N, CA, C and O atoms as CSV, one atom per row, in Angstrom:
chain,resi,resn,atom,element,x,y,z
A,1,MET,N,N,-30.870,-26.705,148.873
A,1,MET,CA,C,-29.975,-26.331,147.820
A,1,MET,C,C,-30.129,-24.855,147.476
A,1,MET,O,O,-29.147,-24.157,147.226
A,2,ILE,N,N,-31.348,-24.402,147.467
A,2,ILE,CA,C,-31.591,-22.993,147.178
A,2,ILE,C,C,-31.024,-22.134,148.301
A,2,ILE,O,O,-30.492,-21.056,148.037
A,3,ASP,N,N,-31.123,-22.581,149.527
A,3,ASP,CA,C,-30.590,-21.812,150.648
A,3,ASP,C,C,-29.065,-21.705,150.583
A,3,ASP,O,O,-28.502,-20.660,150.911
A,4,GLU,N,N,-28.409,-22.761,150.170
A,4,GLU,CA,C,-26.945,-22.730,150.077
A,4,GLU,C,C,-26.484,-21.773,148.986
A,4,GLU,O,O,-25.534,-21.019,149.199
A,5,SER,N,N,-27.126,-21.785,147.834
A,5,SER,CA,C,-26.726,-20.891,146.751
A,5,SER,C,C,-27.008,-19.439,147.119
A,5,SER,O,O,-26.269,-18.541,146.715
A,6,ALA,N,N,-28.049,-19.208,147.865
A,6,ALA,CA,C,-28.367,-17.848,148.304
A,6,ALA,C,C,-27.338,-17.361,149.307
A,6,ALA,O,O,-27.067,-16.161,149.357
A,7,ALA,N,N,-26.754,-18.243,150.109
A,7,ALA,CA,C,-25.739,-17.846,151.086
A,7,ALA,C,C,-24.390,-17.646,150.420
A,7,ALA,O,O,-23.612,-16.797,150.854
A,8,VAL,N,N,-24.096,-18.408,149.376
A,8,VAL,CA,C,-22.803,-18.312,148.691
A,8,VAL,C,C,-22.752,-17.085,147.786
A,8,VAL,O,O,-21.685,-16.492,147.630
A,9,LEU,N,N,-23.849,-16.697,147.198
A,9,LEU,CA,C,-23.885,-15.577,146.259
A,9,LEU,C,C,-23.388,-14.275,146.884
A,9,LEU,O,O,-22.579,-13.605,146.243
A,10,PRO,N,N,-23.803,-13.862,148.081
A,10,PRO,CA,C,-23.280,-12.620,148.652
A,10,PRO,C,C,-21.777,-12.682,148.948
A,10,PRO,O,O,-21.095,-11.662,148.862
A,11,ILE,N,N,-21.259,-13.850,149.291
A,11,ILE,CA,C,-19.818,-13.956,149.552
A,11,ILE,C,C,-19.034,-13.713,148.261
A,11,ILE,O,O,-18.043,-12.983,148.262
A,12,TRP,N,N,-19.480,-14.327,147.157
A,12,TRP,CA,C,-18.803,-14.110,145.882
A,12,TRP,C,C,-18.943,-12.662,145.414
A,12,TRP,O,O,-18.019,-12.103,144.823
A,13,MET,N,N,-20.069,-12.077,145.672
A,13,MET,CA,C,-20.252,-10.669,145.307
A,13,MET,C,C,-19.304,-9.784,146.122
A,13,MET,O,O,-18.712,-8.839,145.600
A,14,LEU,N,N,-19.177,-10.107,147.395
A,14,LEU,CA,C,-18.271,-9.341,148.251
A,14,LEU,C,C,-16.822,-9.512,147.812
A,14,LEU,O,O,-16.069,-8.540,147.751
A,15,LEU,N,N,-16.430,-10.755,147.505
A,15,LEU,CA,C,-15.061,-11.010,147.039
A,15,LEU,C,C,-14.796,-10.326,145.702
A,15,LEU,O,O,-13.722,-9.758,145.501
A,16,SER,N,N,-15.749,-10.372,144.799
A,16,SER,CA,C,-15.571,-9.730,143.503
A,16,SER,C,C,-15.493,-8.213,143.637
A,16,SER,O,O,-14.701,-7.571,142.946
A,17,ALA,N,N,-16.302,-7.637,144.512
A,17,ALA,CA,C,-16.243,-6.187,144.737
A,17,ALA,C,C,-14.911,-5.795,145.366
A,17,ALA,O,O,-14.335,-4.772,144.999
A,18,ALA,N,N,-14.416,-6.594,146.308
A,18,ALA,CA,C,-13.130,-6.298,146.946
A,18,ALA,C,C,-11.999,-6.386,145.933
A,18,ALA,O,O,-11.111,-5.534,145.912
A,19,LEU,N,N,-12.033,-7.425,145.084
A,19,LEU,CA,C,-11.001,-7.570,144.060
A,19,LEU,C,C,-11.054,-6.399,143.074
A,19,LEU,O,O,-10.020,-5.854,142.689
A,20,GLY,N,N,-12.259,-6.024,142.675
A,20,GLY,CA,C,-12.410,-4.880,141.771
A,20,GLY,C,C,-11.897,-3.593,142.396
A,20,GLY,O,O,-11.266,-2.782,141.718
A,21,PHE,N,N,-12.158,-3.402,143.666
A,21,PHE,CA,C,-11.663,-2.214,144.360
A,21,PHE,C,C,-10.139,-2.199,144.409
A,21,PHE,O,O,-9.521,-1.158,144.184
A,22,MET,N,N,-9.528,-3.349,144.701
A,22,MET,CA,C,-8.051,-3.411,144.782
A,22,MET,C,C,-7.421,-3.152,143.426
A,22,MET,O,O,-6.427,-2.433,143.326
A,23,VAL,N,N,-7.995,-3.735,142.378
A,23,VAL,CA,C,-7.459,-3.503,141.033
A,23,VAL,C,C,-7.630,-2.038,140.645
A,23,VAL,O,O,-6.713,-1.423,140.102
A,24,GLY,N,N,-8.798,-1.488,140.923
A,24,GLY,CA,C,-9.033,-0.070,140.613
A,24,GLY,C,C,-8.104,0.847,141.370
A,24,GLY,O,O,-7.629,1.841,140.820
A,25,GLU,N,N,-7.839,0.533,142.617
A,25,GLU,CA,C,-6.923,1.351,143.416
A,25,GLU,C,C,-5.507,1.283,142.866
A,25,GLU,O,O,-4.809,2.296,142.811
A,26,ALA,N,N,-5.081,0.093,142.459
A,26,ALA,CA,C,-3.731,-0.062,141.910
A,26,ALA,C,C,-3.581,0.705,140.597
A,26,ALA,O,O,-2.595,1.416,140.402
A,27,VAL,N,N,-4.557,0.563,139.698
A,27,VAL,CA,C,-4.503,1.258,138.408
A,27,VAL,C,C,-4.621,2.767,138.618
A,27,VAL,O,O,-3.908,3.540,137.978
A,28,GLY,N,N,-5.507,3.181,139.501
A,28,GLY,CA,C,-5.662,4.611,139.786
A,28,GLY,C,C,-4.416,5.191,140.418
A,28,GLY,O,O,-4.056,6.334,140.135
A,29,GLY,N,N,-3.753,4.431,141.265
A,29,GLY,CA,C,-2.511,4.897,141.887
A,29,GLY,C,C,-1.427,5.110,140.854
A,29,GLY,O,O,-0.686,6.091,140.910
A,30,GLN,N,N,-1.335,4.179,139.902
A,30,GLN,CA,C,-0.347,4.334,138.841
A,30,GLN,C,C,-0.670,5.543,137.970
A,30,GLN,O,O,0.233,6.258,137.535
A,31,ALA,N,N,-1.936,5.769,137.720
A,31,ALA,CA,C,-2.337,6.921,136.913
A,31,ALA,C,C,-1.995,8.225,137.635
A,31,ALA,O,O,-1.548,9.184,137.007
A,32,ARG,N,N,-2.206,8.260,138.956
A,32,ARG,CA,C,-1.856,9.463,139.723
A,32,ARG,C,C,-0.356,9.718,139.686
A,32,ARG,O,O,0.085,10.855,139.514
A,33,VAL,N,N,0.426,8.653,139.849
A,33,VAL,CA,C,1.887,8.799,139.824
A,33,VAL,C,C,2.338,9.276,138.452
A,33,VAL,O,O,3.196,10.152,138.350
A,34,ARG,N,N,1.764,8.706,137.398
A,34,ARG,CA,C,2.128,9.106,136.040
A,34,ARG,C,C,1.785,10.581,135.801
A,34,ARG,O,O,2.582,11.326,135.231
A,35,LYS,N,N,0.602,10.989,136.238
A,35,LYS,CA,C,0.186,12.384,136.062
A,35,LYS,C,C,1.118,13.323,136.829
A,35,LYS,O,O,1.491,14.381,136.323
A,36,TYR,N,N,1.492,12.934,138.050
A,36,TYR,CA,C,2.403,13.746,138.842
A,36,TYR,C,C,3.773,13.848,138.167
A,36,TYR,O,O,4.367,14.926,138.129
A,37,LEU,N,N,4.275,12.730,137.634
A,37,LEU,CA,C,5.580,12.752,136.973
A,37,LEU,C,C,5.555,13.582,135.698
A,37,LEU,O,O,6.528,14.269,135.387
A,38,GLU,N,N,4.449,13.524,134.957
A,38,GLU,CA,C,4.331,14.355,133.759
A,38,GLU,C,C,4.329,15.839,134.131
A,38,GLU,O,O,4.950,16.654,133.448
A,39,GLN,N,N,3.635,16.186,135.206
A,39,GLN,CA,C,3.610,17.582,135.653
A,39,GLN,C,C,4.992,18.030,136.097
A,39,GLN,O,O,5.421,19.138,135.775
A,40,ALA,N,N,5.693,17.174,136.837
A,40,ALA,CA,C,7.041,17.514,137.284
A,40,ALA,C,C,7.974,17.663,136.084
A,40,ALA,O,O,8.837,18.541,136.078
A,41,ASN,N,N,7.811,16.819,135.075
A,41,ASN,CA,C,8.623,16.895,133.867
A,41,ASN,C,C,8.366,18.195,133.115
A,41,ASN,O,O,9.303,18.829,132.630
A,42,ASP,N,N,7.106,18.593,133.016
A,42,ASP,CA,C,6.771,19.858,132.358
A,42,ASP,C,C,7.363,21.052,133.118
A,42,ASP,O,O,7.856,22.001,132.509
A,43,ASP,N,N,7.309,20.994,134.443
A,43,ASP,CA,C,7.892,22.071,135.249
A,43,ASP,C,C,9.394,22.170,135.022
A,43,ASP,O,O,9.937,23.270,134.921
A,44,LEU,N,N,10.064,21.030,134.942
A,44,LEU,CA,C,11.509,21.043,134.700
A,44,LEU,C,C,11.834,21.579,133.315
A,44,LEU,O,O,12.830,22.282,133.143
A,45,ARG,N,N,11.000,21.252,132.315
A,45,ARG,CA,C,11.231,21.791,130.966
A,45,ARG,C,C,11.098,23.317,130.966
A,45,ARG,O,O,11.888,24.015,130.331
A,46,GLU,N,N,10.094,23.824,131.681
A,46,GLU,CA,C,9.910,25.277,131.753
A,46,GLU,C,C,11.090,25.944,132.455
A,46,GLU,O,O,11.536,27.011,132.035
A,47,GLN,N,N,11.595,25.328,133.513
A,47,GLN,CA,C,12.752,25.882,134.224
A,47,GLN,C,C,13.979,25.870,133.324
A,47,GLN,O,O,14.780,26.804,133.357
A,48,LEU,N,N,14.135,24.829,132.526
A,48,LEU,CA,C,15.272,24.748,131.614
A,48,LEU,C,C,15.198,25.833,130.554
A,48,LEU,O,O,16.208,26.454,130.223
A,49,LYS,N,N,14.000,26.063,130.021
A,49,LYS,CA,C,13.837,27.123,129.027
A,49,LYS,C,C,14.108,28.494,129.640
A,49,LYS,O,O,14.691,29.362,128.990
A,50,ALA,N,N,13.691,28.688,130.875
A,50,ALA,CA,C,13.916,29.976,131.535
A,50,ALA,C,C,15.391,30.178,131.871
A,50,ALA,O,O,15.880,31.308,131.860
A,51,ALA,N,N,16.090,29.109,132.163
A,51,ALA,CA,C,17.499,29.226,132.546
A,51,ALA,C,C,18.415,29.365,131.333
A,51,ALA,O,O,19.537,29.855,131.459
A,52,ARG,N,N,17.953,28.944,130.171
A,52,ARG,CA,C,18.771,29.017,128.960
A,52,ARG,C,C,18.884,30.473,128.507
A,52,ARG,O,O,17.867,31.153,128.370
A,53,PRO,N,N,20.097,30.956,128.275
A,53,PRO,CA,C,20.248,32.358,127.845
A,53,PRO,C,C,19.748,32.539,126.413
A,53,PRO,O,O,19.669,31.594,125.628
A,54,ASP,N,N,19.422,33.768,126.114
A,54,ASP,CA,C,18.960,34.084,124.770
A,54,ASP,C,C,20.133,33.977,123.806
A,54,ASP,O,O,21.145,34.652,123.994
A,55,LEU,N,N,20.016,33.143,122.777
A,55,LEU,CA,C,21.133,32.876,121.876
A,55,LEU,C,C,21.492,34.093,121.024
A,55,LEU,O,O,22.670,34.301,120.735
A,56,SER,N,N,20.518,34.898,120.616
A,56,SER,CA,C,20.831,36.064,119.795
A,56,SER,C,C,21.620,37.083,120.617
A,56,SER,O,O,22.527,37.730,120.095
A,57,HIS,N,N,21.283,37.228,121.886
A,57,HIS,CA,C,22.027,38.130,122.761
A,57,HIS,C,C,23.464,37.640,122.932
A,57,HIS,O,O,24.399,38.441,122.940
A,58,LEU,N,N,23.634,36.354,123.064
A,58,LEU,CA,C,24.968,35.773,123.195
A,58,LEU,C,C,25.765,36.001,121.920
A,58,LEU,O,O,26.954,36.314,121.984
A,59,GLN,N,N,25.131,35.849,120.767
A,59,GLN,CA,C,25.808,36.056,119.486
A,59,GLN,C,C,26.252,37.517,119.347
A,59,GLN,O,O,27.337,37.787,118.831
A,60,GLN,N,N,25.435,38.442,119.797
A,60,GLN,CA,C,25.815,39.853,119.734
A,60,GLN,C,C,27.012,40.137,120.639
A,60,GLN,O,O,27.908,40.893,120.264
A,61,ASP,N,N,27.031,39.541,121.814
A,61,ASP,CA,C,28.164,39.712,122.723
A,61,ASP,C,C,29.447,39.166,122.117
A,61,ASP,O,O,30.498,39.801,122.208
A,62,LEU,N,N,29.368,37.998,121.500
A,62,LEU,CA,C,30.555,37.404,120.880
A,62,LEU,C,C,31.051,38.253,119.709
A,62,LEU,O,O,32.258,38.417,119.534
A,63,THR,N,N,30.141,38.787,118.918
A,63,THR,CA,C,30.535,39.651,117.801
A,63,THR,C,C,31.234,40.911,118.310
A,63,THR,O,O,32.243,41.335,117.748
A,64,GLN,N,N,30.696,41.505,119.371
A,64,GLN,CA,C,31.317,42.697,119.953
A,64,GLN,C,C,32.715,42.373,120.481
A,64,GLN,O,O,33.652,43.143,120.270
A,65,GLN,N,N,32.856,41.242,121.165
A,65,GLN,CA,C,34.175,40.853,121.679
A,65,GLN,C,C,35.159,40.613,120.537
A,65,GLN,O,O,36.329,40.981,120.642
A,66,ARG,N,N,34.701,40.002,119.453
A,66,ARG,CA,C,35.559,39.769,118.301
A,66,ARG,C,C,36.045,41.094,117.704
A,66,ARG,O,O,37.208,41.208,117.317
A,67,ARG,N,N,35.167,42.086,117.629
A,67,ARG,CA,C,35.559,43.402,117.102
A,67,ARG,C,C,36.613,44.061,117.994
A,67,ARG,O,O,37.592,44.624,117.505
A,68,VAL,N,N,36.399,43.982,119.296
A,68,VAL,CA,C,37.346,44.591,120.232
A,68,VAL,C,C,38.701,43.902,120.130
A,68,VAL,O,O,39.735,44.568,120.094
A,69,ILE,N,N,38.702,42.581,120.085
A,69,ILE,CA,C,39.973,41.843,119.975
A,69,ILE,C,C,40.666,42.172,118.667
A,69,ILE,O,O,41.888,42.311,118.639
A,70,ASN,N,N,39.920,42.299,117.590
A,70,ASN,CA,C,40.516,42.639,116.297
A,70,ASN,C,C,41.130,44.040,116.340
A,70,ASN,O,O,42.229,44.239,115.823
A,71,ASP,N,N,40.443,45.016,116.947
A,71,ASP,CA,C,40.981,46.373,117.070
A,71,ASP,C,C,42.266,46.370,117.904
A,71,ASP,O,O,43.243,47.027,117.548
A,72,ILE,N,N,42.257,45.629,119.013
A,72,ILE,CA,C,43.456,45.546,119.858
A,72,ILE,C,C,44.608,44.925,119.074
A,72,ILE,O,O,45.744,45.392,119.159
A,73,HIS,N,N,44.318,43.883,118.317
A,73,HIS,CA,C,45.355,43.215,117.531
A,73,HIS,C,C,45.963,44.171,116.506
A,73,HIS,O,O,47.182,44.211,116.343
A,74,GLU,N,N,45.122,44.939,115.816
A,74,GLU,CA,C,45.634,45.880,114.812
A,74,GLU,C,C,46.524,46.939,115.456
A,74,GLU,O,O,47.561,47.290,114.894
A,75,ARG,N,N,46.142,47.451,116.615
A,75,ARG,CA,C,46.948,48.477,117.281
A,75,ARG,C,C,48.265,47.909,117.788
A,75,ARG,O,O,49.309,48.550,117.671
A,76,ILE,N,N,48.216,46.701,118.353
A,76,ILE,CA,C,49.461,46.084,118.837
A,76,ILE,C,C,50.376,45.779,117.663
A,76,ILE,O,O,51.588,45.974,117.758
A,77,LEU,N,N,49.819,45.306,116.564
A,77,LEU,CA,C,50.612,45.006,115.375
A,77,LEU,C,C,51.271,46.270,114.838
A,77,LEU,O,O,52.434,46.232,114.435
A,78,ALA,N,N,50.555,47.379,114.824
A,78,ALA,CA,C,51.121,48.646,114.344
A,78,ALA,C,C,52.261,49.100,115.256
A,78,ALA,O,O,53.285,49.586,114.775
A,79,VAL,N,N,52.091,48.945,116.553
A,79,VAL,CA,C,53.129,49.364,117.495
A,79,VAL,C,C,54.356,48.476,117.363
A,79,VAL,O,O,55.479,48.980,117.367
A,80,THR,N,N,54.169,47.169,117.246
A,80,THR,CA,C,55.327,46.271,117.136
A,80,THR,C,C,56.053,46.466,115.820
A,80,THR,O,O,57.276,46.334,115.780
A,81,LYS,N,N,55.346,46.777,114.736
A,81,LYS,CA,C,56.009,47.067,113.460
A,81,LYS,C,C,56.823,48.355,113.575
A,81,LYS,O,O,57.915,48.468,113.018
A,82,GLY,N,N,56.273,49.315,114.303
A,82,GLY,CA,C,56.997,50.570,114.508
A,82,GLY,C,C,58.239,50.356,115.346
A,82,GLY,O,O,59.239,51.038,115.126
A,83,LEU,N,N,58.218,49.456,116.277
A,83,LEU,CA,C,59.394,49.177,117.101
A,83,LEU,C,C,60.451,48.402,116.325
A,83,LEU,O,O,61.642,48.521,116.613
A,84,GLN,N,N,60.030,47.614,115.351
A,84,GLN,CA,C,60.989,46.803,114.582
A,84,GLN,C,C,61.749,47.653,113.578
A,84,GLN,O,O,62.916,47.369,113.308
A,85,LYS,N,N,61.144,48.664,113.027
A,85,LYS,CA,C,61.814,49.498,112.037
A,85,LYS,C,C,62.611,50.589,112.745
A,85,LYS,O,O,62.040,51.421,113.450
A,86,PRO,N,N,63.898,50.586,112.561
A,86,PRO,CA,C,64.676,51.658,113.188
A,86,PRO,C,C,64.435,52.992,112.482
A,86,PRO,O,O,64.291,53.046,111.260
A,87,THR,N,N,64.397,54.031,113.247
A,87,THR,CA,C,64.190,55.356,112.675
A,87,THR,C,C,65.550,55.881,112.185
A,87,THR,O,O,66.561,55.790,112.882
A,88,SER,N,N,65.540,56.421,110.988
A,88,SER,CA,C,66.796,56.900,110.443
A,88,SER,C,C,66.986,58.369,110.651
A,88,SER,O,O,68.007,58.923,110.243
């Protein structure tokens, strides 16, 4: 009886170690994939921030364009009013 239990014990130890290794490999693999995806996500966020134009610069451009359009409108309006009034 003692000989049988001594022979069975190493088999169970081997099976338990193999099962532990497989579980550890599966969990570790998921952790590696998660870490890789987080890194890829951070890289994409940085690229998005770099690709986004500076909003204050855009606002200055729009303000300048608005001024130019307003000046053009005033000059065209003055010319069209002058054309509508006949000279006496």
